[in-house]
C-alpha positions as a Markdown table, in Angstrom:
| # | Residue | x | y | z |
|---|---|---|---|---|
| 1 | Met | -1.7 | -33.6 | -17.2 |
| 2 | Ser | 1.5 | -32.2 | -18.7 |
| 3 | Asp | 0.9 | -34.1 | -21.9 |
| 4 | Gln | -2.5 | -32.6 | -22.6 |
| 5 | Pro | -2.7 | -30.1 | -25.5 |
| 6 | Leu | -3.4 | -26.5 | -24.4 |
| 7 | Asp | -6.6 | -26.0 | -26.3 |
| 8 | Leu | -9.1 | -23.1 | -25.8 |
| 9 | Arg | -11.2 | -25.0 | -23.3 |
| 10 | Arg | -8.3 | -26.0 | -21.1 |
| 11 | Ser | -6.8 | -22.5 | -21.4 |
| 12 | Met | -10.0 | -20.9 | -20.2 |
| 13 | Gln | -10.2 | -23.5 | -17.3 |
| 14 | Leu | -6.7 | -22.5 | -16.3 |
| 15 | Leu | -7.4 | -18.8 | -16.4 |
| 16 | Arg | -10.6 | -19.3 | -14.4 |
| 17 | Arg | -8.9 | -21.4 | -11.8 |
| 18 | His | -6.1 | -18.8 | -11.4 |
| 19 | Lys | -8.3 | -15.7 | -11.9 |
| 20 | Ile | -6.8 | -14.1 | -8.7 |
| 21 | Val | -3.3 | -14.2 | -10.3 |
| 22 | Val | -4.6 | -12.7 | -13.6 |
| 23 | Ala | -6.6 | -10.1 | -11.7 |
| 24 | Ala | -3.5 | -9.2 | -9.6 |
| 25 | Phe | -1.5 | -8.5 | -12.8 |
| 26 | Ala | -4.4 | -6.4 | -14.1 |
| 27 | Val | -4.4 | -4.4 | -10.9 |
| 28 | Leu | -0.7 | -3.9 | -11.2 |
| 29 | Gly | -1.1 | -2.7 | -14.8 |
| 30 | Leu | -3.9 | -0.3 | -13.7 |
| 31 | Ala | -1.6 | 1.1 | -11.0 |
| 32 | Gly | 1.3 | 1.4 | -13.5 |
| 33 | Gly | -0.9 | 3.2 | -16.0 |
| 34 | Ile | -2.2 | 5.6 | -13.4 |
| 35 | Gly | 1.3 | 6.2 | -12.1 |
| 36 | Leu | 2.5 | 6.9 | -15.7 |
| 37 | Ala | -0.4 | 9.4 | -16.1 |
| 38 | Thr | 0.6 | 11.1 | -12.9 |
| 39 | Leu | 4.3 | 11.4 | -13.8 |
| 40 | Ser | 3.8 | 12.4 | -17.4 |
| 41 | Lys | 2.7 | 15.9 | -18.4 |
| 42 | Pro | -0.1 | 16.2 | -20.9 |
| 43 | Met | 1.0 | 17.2 | -24.5 |
| 44 | Phe | -0.6 | 20.1 | -26.1 |
| 45 | Thr | -1.9 | 19.8 | -29.7 |
| 46 | Ser | -2.5 | 22.6 | -32.3 |
| 47 | Asn | -3.4 | 22.5 | -35.9 |
| 48 | Ala | -3.1 | 24.8 | -38.9 |
| 49 | Leu | -5.1 | 24.6 | -42.2 |
| 50 | Val | -3.6 | 24.8 | -45.7 |
| 51 | Val | -5.7 | 25.2 | -48.8 |
| 52 | Phe | -4.7 | 24.5 | -52.5 |
| 53 | Pro | -6.6 | 24.9 | -55.7 |
| 54 | Ser | -9.3 | 22.4 | -56.6 |
| 55 | Ser | -7.3 | 21.5 | -59.7 |
| 56 | Val | -5.0 | 19.5 | -57.5 |
| 57 | His | -6.6 | 16.1 | -57.4 |
| 58 | Asp | -3.8 | 14.0 | -55.8 |
| 59 | Thr | -4.5 | 14.9 | -52.1 |
| 60 | Ser | -2.5 | 11.9 | -50.8 |
| 61 | Thr | 0.6 | 13.2 | -52.4 |
| 62 | Gln | 0.2 | 16.5 | -50.7 |
| 63 | Val | -0.2 | 14.7 | -47.3 |
| 64 | Phe | 3.0 | 12.8 | -48.0 |
| 65 | Ile | 4.9 | 16.0 | -48.9 |
| 66 | Ala | 3.8 | 17.8 | -45.8 |
| 67 | Thr | 5.7 | 15.3 | -43.6 |
| 68 | Ser | 8.6 | 14.5 | -46.0 |
| 69 | Asp | 12.2 | 15.1 | -45.1 |
| 70 | Pro | 12.7 | 18.2 | -47.4 |
| 71 | Val | 9.9 | 20.0 | -45.5 |
| 72 | Leu | 10.7 | 18.8 | -41.9 |
| 73 | Ala | 14.4 | 19.3 | -42.3 |
| 74 | Arg | 13.7 | 23.1 | -42.7 |
| 75 | Val | 11.3 | 23.0 | -39.8 |
| 76 | Val | 13.7 | 21.5 | -37.3 |
| 77 | Arg | 16.4 | 24.1 | -38.2 |
| 78 | Ala | 13.9 | 26.8 | -37.4 |
| 79 | Ile | 12.4 | 25.5 | -34.2 |
| 80 | Asp | 14.9 | 23.1 | -32.6 |
| 81 | Pro | 18.2 | 22.2 | -34.4 |
| 82 | Gly | 18.7 | 19.4 | -31.9 |
| 83 | Glu | 15.6 | 17.6 | -33.0 |
| 84 | Thr | 15.4 | 15.1 | -35.9 |
| 85 | Pro | 12.9 | 15.0 | -38.8 |
| 86 | Gln | 11.9 | 11.5 | -37.6 |
| 87 | Ala | 11.0 | 12.7 | -34.1 |
| 88 | Leu | 9.0 | 15.7 | -35.5 |
| 89 | Arg | 7.2 | 13.4 | -37.9 |
| 90 | Ala | 6.2 | 11.1 | -35.0 |
| 91 | Ala | 4.6 | 14.1 | -33.3 |
| 92 | Thr | 2.9 | 15.4 | -36.5 |
| 93 | Gln | -0.3 | 14.3 | -38.1 |
| 94 | Val | -1.5 | 15.5 | -41.6 |
| 95 | Lys | -4.8 | 14.6 | -43.0 |
| 96 | Ala | -7.2 | 15.9 | -45.7 |
| 97 | Val | -10.3 | 17.4 | -44.1 |
| 98 | Thr | -11.7 | 18.2 | -47.6 |
| 99 | Pro | -10.4 | 17.4 | -51.2 |
| 100 | Asn | -8.4 | 20.7 | -51.2 |
| 101 | Ile | -7.7 | 21.4 | -47.5 |
| 102 | Leu | -5.0 | 19.9 | -45.3 |
| 103 | Ser | -5.0 | 19.9 | -41.5 |
| 104 | Ile | -1.5 | 19.9 | -40.0 |
| 105 | Ser | -1.5 | 19.0 | -36.3 |
| 106 | Thr | 1.5 | 18.7 | -34.1 |
| 107 | Gln | 2.2 | 18.3 | -30.4 |
| 108 | Gly | 4.3 | 20.2 | -27.9 |
| 109 | Lys | 5.1 | 20.4 | -24.2 |
| 110 | Thr | 3.4 | 23.9 | -24.1 |
| 111 | Ala | 0.6 | 25.5 | -26.0 |
| 112 | Ala | 3.0 | 28.0 | -27.6 |
| 113 | Glu | 5.4 | 25.3 | -28.6 |
| 114 | Ala | 2.6 | 23.3 | -30.3 |
| 115 | Glu | 1.2 | 26.3 | -32.1 |
| 116 | Arg | 4.6 | 27.5 | -33.3 |
| 117 | Ala | 5.6 | 24.0 | -34.6 |
| 118 | Ala | 2.3 | 23.7 | -36.6 |
| 119 | Asp | 2.7 | 27.2 | -38.1 |
| 120 | Val | 6.3 | 26.5 | -39.1 |
| 121 | Ile | 5.4 | 23.2 | -40.8 |
| 122 | Ala | 2.5 | 24.8 | -42.6 |
| 123 | Arg | 4.6 | 27.7 | -43.9 |
| 124 | Asn | 7.5 | 25.4 | -45.0 |
| 125 | Tyr | 5.0 | 23.1 | -46.7 |
| 126 | Val | 3.5 | 26.1 | -48.6 |
| 127 | Gly | 6.9 | 27.4 | -49.5 |
| 128 | Tyr | 8.1 | 24.0 | -50.7 |
| 129 | Val | 5.1 | 23.2 | -52.9 |
| 130 | Asn | 5.0 | 26.7 | -54.3 |
| 131 | Ser | 8.7 | 26.8 | -55.2 |
| 132 | Pro | 9.4 | 26.7 | -58.9 |
| 133 | Ser | 12.7 | 24.9 | -58.3 |
| 134 | Arg | 11.2 | 21.7 | -56.9 |
| 135 | Pro | 10.3 | 18.8 | -59.2 |
| 136 | Gly | 6.9 | 19.2 | -60.7 |
| 137 | Pro | 4.6 | 22.2 | -61.2 |
| 138 | Pro | 3.9 | 24.6 | -58.3 |
| 139 | Val | 0.7 | 23.9 | -56.4 |
| 140 | Gln | -0.2 | 27.5 | -55.4 |
| 141 | Ala | -1.0 | 26.5 | -51.8 |
| 142 | Arg | -1.7 | 29.0 | -49.0 |
| 143 | Ile | -2.3 | 29.0 | -45.3 |
| 144 | Leu | -6.1 | 29.1 | -44.7 |
| 145 | Gln | -5.8 | 29.3 | -40.9 |
| 146 | Pro | -2.8 | 29.6 | -38.7 |
| 147 | Ala | -2.4 | 27.4 | -35.6 |
| 148 | Leu | -4.5 | 28.7 | -32.7 |
| 149 | Asn | -5.8 | 27.6 | -29.3 |
| 150 | Ala | -3.6 | 24.6 | -28.6 |
| 151 | Thr | -5.5 | 22.1 | -26.4 |
| 152 | Ala | -4.4 | 19.3 | -24.0 |
| 153 | Pro | -6.4 | 16.3 | -22.9 |
| 154 | Ser | -8.1 | 16.5 | -19.5 |
| 155 | Thr | -6.4 | 15.0 | -16.6 |
| 156 | Leu | -9.3 | 12.6 | -16.0 |
| 157 | Lys | -9.2 | 11.4 | -19.6 |
| 158 | Ser | -5.5 | 10.8 | -19.4 |
| 159 | Phe | -5.9 | 8.8 | -16.2 |
| 160 | Leu | -8.7 | 6.7 | -17.7 |
| 161 | Val | -7.0 | 6.0 | -21.0 |
| 162 | Lys | -3.6 | 5.2 | -19.5 |
| 163 | Gly | -5.1 | 3.3 | -16.5 |
| 164 | Leu | -7.3 | 1.1 | -18.7 |
| 165 | Leu | -4.5 | 0.5 | -21.2 |
| 166 | Gly | -2.2 | -0.5 | -18.3 |
| 167 | Ala | -4.9 | -2.8 | -16.9 |
| 168 | Leu | -5.4 | -4.4 | -20.3 |
| 169 | Ile | -1.6 | -5.0 | -20.7 |
| 170 | Gly | -1.5 | -6.4 | -17.2 |
| 171 | Leu | -4.4 | -8.7 | -18.0 |
| 172 | Val | -2.6 | -10.1 | -21.1 |
| 173 | Ile | 0.7 | -10.5 | -19.2 |
| 174 | Gly | -1.1 | -12.3 | -16.3 |
| 175 | Ala | -2.9 | -14.6 | -18.7 |
| 176 | Ile | 0.4 | -15.4 | -20.5 |
| 177 | Val | 2.2 | -16.1 | -17.2 |
| 178 | Val | -0.6 | -18.4 | -16.0 |
| 179 | Leu | -0.7 | -20.4 | -19.2 |
| 180 | Ala | 3.1 | -20.6 | -19.4 |
| 181 | Thr | 3.6 | -21.8 | -15.8 |
| 182 | Arg | 0.4 | -23.8 | -15.1 |
| 183 | Arg | 0.1 | -25.7 | -18.4 |
| 184 | Lys | 2.3 | -28.5 | -17.1 |
| 185 | Asp | 0.8 | -28.5 | -13.6 |
| 186 | Arg | 0.3 | -32.2 | -12.8 |
| 187 | Arg | -2.0 | -31.6 | -9.8 |
| 188 | Leu | -5.5 | -33.1 | -10.2 |
| 189 | Gln | -8.3 | -30.6 | -10.4 |
| 190 | Glu | -11.4 | -32.4 | -11.5 |
| 191 | Arg | -13.3 | -35.2 | -9.6 |
| 192 | Asp | -13.0 | -37.5 | -12.6 |
| 193 | Gln | -9.2 | -37.1 | -12.6 |
| 194 | Ile | -9.0 | -37.8 | -8.9 |
| 195 | Ala | -11.1 | -40.9 | -9.3 |
| 196 | Asp | -9.3 | -42.2 | -12.3 |
| 197 | Ala | -5.9 | -41.7 | -10.7 |
| 198 | Ile | -6.4 | -44.7 | -8.4 |
| 199 | Gly | -9.6 | -46.2 | -9.6 |
| 200 | Ile | -11.5 | -45.3 | -6.5 |
| 201 | Pro | -14.8 | -43.3 | -6.9 |
| 202 | Val | -15.5 | -40.0 | -5.3 |
| 203 | Leu | -18.1 | -40.3 | -2.5 |
| 204 | Thr | -18.8 | -36.6 | -2.3 |
| 205 | Ser | -17.3 | -33.1 | -2.4 |
| 206 | Ile | -17.8 | -30.4 | 0.2 |
| 207 | Arg | -16.4 | -27.0 | 1.2 |
| 208 | Val | -13.8 | -27.4 | 3.9 |
| 209 | Gly | -12.2 | -24.8 | 6.2 |
| 210 | His | -8.7 | -25.1 | 7.6 |
| 211 | Pro | -8.3 | -23.3 | 11.0 |
| 212 | Ser | -4.7 | -22.1 | 11.6 |
| 213 | Asp | -4.7 | -22.5 | 15.4 |
| 214 | Ala | -6.2 | -24.5 | 18.2 |
| 215 | Pro | -8.9 | -21.9 | 19.1 |
| 216 | Gly | -10.0 | -22.0 | 15.4 |
| 217 | Trp | -10.4 | -25.8 | 15.6 |
| 218 | Arg | -12.4 | -25.5 | 18.9 |
| 219 | Lys | -14.6 | -22.9 | 17.2 |
| 220 | Leu | -15.2 | -25.4 | 14.4 |
| 221 | Phe | -16.2 | -28.1 | 16.9 |
| 222 | Glu | -18.7 | -25.7 | 18.5 |
| 223 | Asn | -20.1 | -23.8 | 15.6 |
| 224 | Tyr | -19.7 | -25.7 | 12.4 |
| 225 | Gln | -23.0 | -25.8 | 10.4 |
| 226 | Pro | -22.7 | -26.8 | 6.8 |
| 227 | Gly | -24.8 | -25.3 | 4.1 |
| 228 | Val | -27.9 | -27.1 | 2.8 |
| 229 | Val | -26.0 | -28.6 | -0.1 |
| 230 | Asp | -23.0 | -29.7 | 1.9 |
| 231 | Ala | -25.2 | -31.1 | 4.7 |
| 232 | Trp | -27.1 | -33.3 | 2.2 |
| 233 | Arg | -23.8 | -34.5 | 0.7 |
| 234 | Leu | -22.4 | -35.4 | 4.1 |
| 235 | Arg | -25.7 | -37.2 | 5.0 |
| 236 | Lys | -25.5 | -39.2 | 1.8 |
| 237 | Thr | -21.9 | -40.1 | 2.5 |
| 238 | Leu | -22.7 | -41.4 | 5.9 |
| 239 | His | -25.6 | -43.5 | 4.4 |
| 240 | Gln | -23.1 | -44.9 | 1.9 |
| 241 | Leu | -20.7 | -45.9 | 4.6 |
| 242 | Trp | -23.2 | -47.1 | 7.1 |
| 243 | Pro | -26.4 | -48.2 | 5.3 |
| 244 | Leu | -28.2 | -48.9 | 8.6 |
| 245 | Gly | -29.0 | -45.3 | 9.0 |
| 246 | Val | -27.6 | -42.1 | 10.5 |
| 247 | Asp | -30.7 | -40.2 | 11.5 |
| 248 | Arg | -31.0 | -39.0 | 15.1 |
| 249 | Gly | -32.5 | -41.7 | 17.2 |
| 250 | Asp | -32.0 | -44.3 | 14.5 |
| 251 | Ser | -28.3 | -45.1 | 14.9 |
| 252 | Arg | -28.1 | -48.9 | 15.0 |
| 253 | Ala | -24.4 | -49.5 | 14.6 |
| 254 | Gly | -24.3 | -52.0 | 17.4 |
| 255 | Gly | -20.8 | -52.0 | 19.0 |
| 256 | Gly | -19.9 | -48.9 | 17.0 |
| 257 | Ser | -18.1 | -48.2 | 13.7 |
| 258 | Ser | -14.8 | -46.5 | 13.1 |
| 259 | Leu | -13.7 | -44.4 | 10.1 |
| 260 | Ala | -10.2 | -43.2 | 9.3 |
| 261 | Val | -10.1 | -40.0 | 7.1 |
| 262 | Leu | -6.7 | -40.1 | 5.4 |
| 263 | Ser | -5.1 | -37.0 | 4.0 |
| 264 | Leu | -1.7 | -35.8 | 2.8 |
| 265 | Ser | 0.6 | -33.4 | 4.7 |
| 266 | Ser | 1.1 | -31.4 | 1.5 |
| 267 | Asp | -2.7 | -30.8 | 1.4 |
| 268 | Pro | -3.6 | -28.9 | 4.5 |
| 269 | Asn | -7.1 | -28.0 | 3.4 |
| 270 | Ala | -8.2 | -31.6 | 3.3 |
| 271 | Leu | -7.4 | -32.0 | 7.1 |
| 272 | Gly | -10.7 | -30.4 | 7.9 |
| 273 | Val | -12.8 | -33.2 | 6.3 |
| 274 | Gly | -12.6 | -35.5 | 9.2 |
| 275 | Pro | -13.5 | -33.0 | 11.9 |
| 276 | Gln | -16.4 | -31.6 | 9.8 |
| 277 | Leu | -17.7 | -35.1 | 9.2 |
| 278 | Ala | -17.5 | -35.9 | 12.9 |
| 279 | Val | -19.3 | -32.6 | 13.9 |
| 280 | Phe | -22.0 | -33.2 | 11.4 |
| 281 | Ala | -22.6 | -36.8 | 12.5 |
| 282 | Ala | -22.9 | -35.6 | 16.1 |
| 283 | Ser | -25.4 | -32.9 | 15.0 |
| 284 | Leu | -27.6 | -35.8 | 13.7 |
| 285 | Gly | -27.7 | -37.3 | 17.2 |
| 286 | Ile | -25.0 | -40.0 | 16.5 |
| 287 | Pro | -22.6 | -40.3 | 19.5 |
| 288 | Thr | -19.3 | -39.5 | 17.8 |
| 289 | Thr | -15.7 | -39.4 | 18.9 |
| 290 | Leu | -13.1 | -37.4 | 16.9 |
| 291 | Val | -9.7 | -38.9 | 17.5 |
| 292 | Val | -6.2 | -37.7 | 16.7 |
| 293 | Gly | -4.1 | -40.7 | 17.0 |
| 294 | Pro | -0.6 | -41.7 | 15.9 |
| 295 | Gln | 0.5 | -39.8 | 12.8 |
| 296 | Gln | 3.2 | -40.1 | 10.2 |
| 297 | Asp | 3.4 | -36.3 | 10.1 |
| 298 | Thr | 2.7 | -34.9 | 13.6 |
| 299 | Asn | 3.4 | -31.3 | 12.5 |
| 300 | Ala | 0.5 | -31.3 | 10.1 |
| 301 | Thr | -1.9 | -32.1 | 13.0 |
| 302 | Ala | -0.2 | -30.2 | 15.8 |
| 303 | Met | -2.9 | -27.5 | 16.2 |
| 304 | Leu | -5.7 | -30.1 | 15.8 |
| 305 | His | -4.0 | -32.3 | 18.4 |
| 306 | Thr | -3.9 | -29.4 | 20.8 |
| 307 | Ala | -7.5 | -28.6 | 20.3 |
| 308 | Cys | -8.6 | -32.2 | 20.9 |
| 309 | Ala | -6.4 | -32.6 | 24.0 |
| 310 | Thr | -9.0 | -30.9 | 26.2 |
| 311 | Pro | -12.7 | -32.1 | 26.4 |
| 312 | Leu | -15.3 | -29.8 | 24.9 |
| 313 | Glu | -17.4 | -27.6 | 27.2 |
| 314 | Pro | -20.9 | -29.1 | 27.7 |
| 315 | Ser | -23.3 | -27.6 | 25.2 |
| 316 | Glu | -26.1 | -28.6 | 22.8 |
| 317 | Gln | -23.6 | -28.7 | 19.9 |
| 318 | Ser | -21.2 | -30.9 | 21.8 |
| 319 | Arg | -23.8 | -33.2 | 23.4 |
| 320 | Tyr | -23.0 | -36.1 | 21.1 |
| 321 | Leu | -19.4 | -35.1 | 20.2 |
| 322 | His | -16.3 | -36.1 | 22.0 |
| 323 | Val | -12.8 | -35.1 | 21.0 |
| 324 | Thr | -9.6 | -36.9 | 22.2 |
| 325 | Val | -6.0 | -37.8 | 21.4 |
| 326 | Thr | -4.5 | -41.2 | 21.9 |
| 327 | Asp | -1.2 | -43.0 | 21.4 |
| 328 | His | -3.0 | -46.3 | 20.6 |
| 329 | Asp | -2.9 | -47.5 | 17.0 |
| 330 | Asn | -6.4 | -49.0 | 16.9 |
| 331 | Ala | -9.7 | -47.2 | 17.1 |
| 332 | Asp | -11.3 | -50.4 | 18.6 |
| 333 | Arg | -9.6 | -49.5 | 21.9 |
| 334 | Met | -11.6 | -46.2 | 22.2 |
| 335 | Pro | -14.7 | -45.9 | 24.4 |
| 336 | Ala | -17.7 | -47.4 | 22.7 |
| 337 | Val | -19.7 | -44.9 | 20.6 |
| 338 | Asp | -21.7 | -45.3 | 17.4 |
| 339 | Leu | -19.0 | -43.6 | 15.3 |
| 340 | Thr | -15.3 | -42.9 | 15.8 |
| 341 | Val | -13.7 | -40.6 | 13.2 |
| 342 | Val | -9.9 | -40.9 | 13.1 |
| 343 | Val | -7.8 | -38.2 | 11.6 |
| 344 | Ala | -4.8 | -39.7 | 9.7 |
| 345 | Val | -2.1 | -37.7 | 7.8 |
| 346 | Val | 0.7 | -39.2 | 5.8 |
| 347 | Asp | 3.6 | -37.8 | 3.7 |
| 348 | Gly | 2.7 | -37.4 | 0.1 |
| 349 | Gln | 6.1 | -38.4 | -1.2 |
| 350 | Lys | 6.8 | -41.3 | 1.1 |
| 351 | Pro | 3.5 | -42.3 | 2.7 |
| 352 | Arg | 3.5 | -44.9 | 5.5 |
| 353 | Val | -0.1 | -45.5 | 6.2 |
| 354 | Ala | 0.9 | -48.2 | 8.8 |
| 355 | Asp | 2.2 | -45.4 | 11.0 |
| 356 | Thr | -1.4 | -44.0 | 11.4 |
| 357 | Met | -4.3 | -45.2 | 13.6 |
| 358 | Arg | -6.2 | -48.1 | 12.2 |
| 359 | Ala | -10.0 | -48.1 | 11.7 |
| 360 | Ala | -12.7 | -50.3 | 10.3 |
| 361 | Ala | -13.0 | -48.2 | 7.1 |
| 362 | Thr | -10.8 | -45.7 | 5.4 |
| 363 | Val | -11.6 | -42.8 | 3.1 |
| 364 | Leu | -9.2 | -40.5 | 1.4 |
| 365 | Ala | -9.6 | -36.7 | 1.7 |
| 366 | Val | -8.2 | -34.7 | -1.2 |
| 367 | Ser | -8.4 | -31.0 | -2.1 |
| 368 | Ala | -9.0 | -30.1 | -5.7 |
| 369 | Gly | -5.8 | -29.0 | -7.3 |
| 370 | Ala | -3.6 | -30.0 | -4.4 |
| 371 | Val | -2.2 | -33.5 | -5.2 |
| 372 | Thr | -0.9 | -35.4 | -8.2 |
| 373 | Ala | -1.8 | -38.9 | -9.5 |
| 374 | Glu | 1.6 | -40.2 | -8.4 |
| 375 | Gln | 1.0 | -39.0 | -4.8 |
| 376 | Leu | -2.4 | -40.7 | -4.7 |
| 377 | Ala | -1.0 | -43.9 | -6.1 |
| 378 | Arg | 1.7 | -44.0 | -3.4 |
| 379 | Val | -0.9 | -43.5 | -0.7 |
| 380 | Ala | -3.2 | -46.2 | -2.1 |
| 381 | Thr | -0.2 | -48.6 | -2.5 |
| 382 | Ser | 0.8 | -48.0 | 1.1 |
| 383 | Ala | -2.7 | -48.5 | 2.4 |
| 384 | Ala | -3.0 | -51.7 | 0.4 |
| 385 | Thr | 0.3 | -53.0 | 1.8 |
| 386 | Asp | -1.0 | -52.3 | 5.3 |
| 387 | Gly | -4.2 | -54.3 | 4.5 |
| 388 | Arg | -6.5 | -51.3 | 4.3 |
| 389 | Asp | -9.0 | -50.8 | 1.5 |
| 390 | Ile | -9.9 | -47.2 | 0.7 |
| 391 | Ala | -13.7 | -47.1 | 0.5 |
| 392 | Gly | -13.8 | -43.8 | -1.4 |
| 393 | Thr | -12.6 | -40.3 | -1.8 |
| 394 | Val | -14.0 | -37.0 | -0.4 |
| 395 | Val | -13.0 | -33.9 | -2.5 |
| 396 | Ala | -12.5 | -30.8 | -0.5 |
| 397 | Asn | -13.2 | -27.4 | -2.0 |
| 398 | Pro | -14.1 | -28.6 | -5.5 |
| 399 | Asp | -13.5 | -26.3 | -8.5 |
| 400 | Pro | -16.8 | -24.5 | -9.3 |
| 401 | Ala | -16.1 | -25.1 | -13.0 |
| 402 | Asp | -15.8 | -28.8 | -12.5 |
| 403 | His | -18.9 | -30.6 | -13.7 |
| 404 | Thr | -17.6 | -34.1 | -13.4 |
| 405 | Thr | -18.7 | -36.5 | -10.6 |
| 406 | Gly | -15.8 | -38.9 | -10.1 |
| 407 | Arg | -18.3 | -41.7 | -9.6 |
| 408 | Val | -17.0 | -44.1 | -12.2 |
| 409 | Pro | -13.3 | -45.0 | -12.8 |
| 410 | Glu | -12.0 | -44.2 | -16.3 |
| 411 | Leu | -11.6 | -47.8 | -17.3 |
| 412 | Ser | -15.3 | -48.3 | -17.3 |
| 413 | Arg | -16.1 | -45.1 | -19.2 |
| 414 | Pro | -16.5 | -45.4 | -22.9 |
| 415 | Ala | -13.7 | -43.8 | -24.7 |
| 416 | Gln | -16.1 | -42.3 | -27.2 |
| 417 | Arg | -19.7 | -42.6 | -28.2 |
| 418 | Arg | -20.4 | -45.5 | -30.6 |
| 419 | Met | -21.5 | -44.1 | -33.9 |
| 420 | Pro | -24.4 | -45.7 | -35.8 |
| 421 | Thr | -23.4 | -48.1 | -38.6 |
| 422 | Arg | -25.0 | -48.6 | -42.0 |
| 423 | Ile | -26.6 | -52.0 | -42.6 |
| 424 | Thr | -26.3 | -53.1 | -46.2 |
| 425 | Arg | -29.3 | -54.5 | -48.1 |
| 426 | Ala | -27.6 | -57.9 | -48.5 |
| 427 | Tyr | -27.0 | -58.2 | -44.8 |
| 428 | Ala | -30.5 | -57.1 | -44.0 |
| 429 | Glu | -32.0 | -59.7 | -46.3 |
| 430 | Thr | -30.0 | -62.5 | -44.7 |
| 431 | Arg | -31.4 | -61.4 | -41.3 |
| 432 | Arg | -35.0 | -61.8 | -42.6 |
C-alpha cells in the first residue's frame, strides 16, 4: 500500500474514508473564522471623487500617482506621522470609474478616520498633479466630491465571509493532513486487497457492531436482527459452509458442525462477526451454541466471556441459541447441536492459533481498514502450522466506496485486458 502512487482516484478514496477528520478541520476553521469576526472590529470605508480634464488620456498613470510615495508621504505626515506609506497604500484603493474620474477609497477604524484619510489623499493628489514643479505638465485635476458617509460591512456579512473562509482553509488543511499521514497506511481497505493478501476469497461482508460491555453483548444475543441485505449475505455464507441447508426445519447436519471465527485482538470490530452469525443461525431455527473457549488474548474477549458465562433467559429469540464458555480446546466436546460457533482471538503481531479452541472449519473475520497484509499472513501461517485451513474471510463494516468483491485471488485475475491483434494478409492466407 505504501508504494502505490497517490493519484487523483486514490486521493479521493482517502479523503472519503477519512471524511470525519476532514470535516473536523473544516468545523475548526469555521469556528476560528467566526471567532476572528467576533474579536475584530469592522473597518469603515469612505471614498472621494477626483475629476481631471478629458484631454488626459492615460488614466492608469493617474491611478498609479494617487498611491505613489510622493503623495502618500505627505498624507501620513498630515494624518498620522507614525504610519508608513506602505501601510496606508494597503488600506487604499484607487480606480477609474470613468475615463476622467478617479475614486479614492480608504479604510479606517472609525467613520471620521476613513473620511478624513480619503479627503487628505484626494487633496494631496490634486495638489501634486497640479504642481508646476513636478515632472511633466500639470493635469488641472480637482475634487469632484469629498469623502462622505463612511460605511462598514454588516456584522452578519462579516461572520459569513470570515466563517466560510475559515471553513475553506480548515477543509484544505484537513485534506493535506489526511493525504500526508494516510498515504502510507498499509492497512487493507478493499475486499480484493484482503483476499489477495493471503490468497483466500472473501465469503461475504456485513455490518458488525461491537458492544463495549457485557450487557451490550447480552442485548445483541436477544435483539440482533440484521437488515435485509446482511441477512441474505449471512444466509448465503451458511449455505457455502454447510451445503446441506440452513433453513428452519431443514437442518440436516447429523452429529453437528463446528465453526471457529478467528479475529485479531487489534481489530475489535471483527469480534462481533461470530456472535452475529450464531444469533442469525439460531433465528433460522438451527440449534446453535456460541462458545467462548481458550483464547490467546483473553482481554479482547473479556466482556463477551462475561456475557456468555450465564445462560440466556428463555425467549423466542433464544429458543435455538445457547451461549457458554469452556476451558476445553475442542468444540467436539460440547453438547450436540447442529452448529457450534467458536469465538477465537489471536495477537496480530505474534499469533498463536494453537492457543484457541479447535473447530471443524475456520473462517477469518477482518474489519475493513483495520489490518495489514503482514498481519493476515502471520495468522494464516500460524493456522496452517496448527493444521487448520481457513475456509474464507468475512469482512466487517466494508467501505461503502469499495466496489470489489474479494472473490478471486489476485494471481488468477488478468493483469490487464488483452488487446486485439492485427492478423496480416500472409498469415490469413496460410490459414485458409
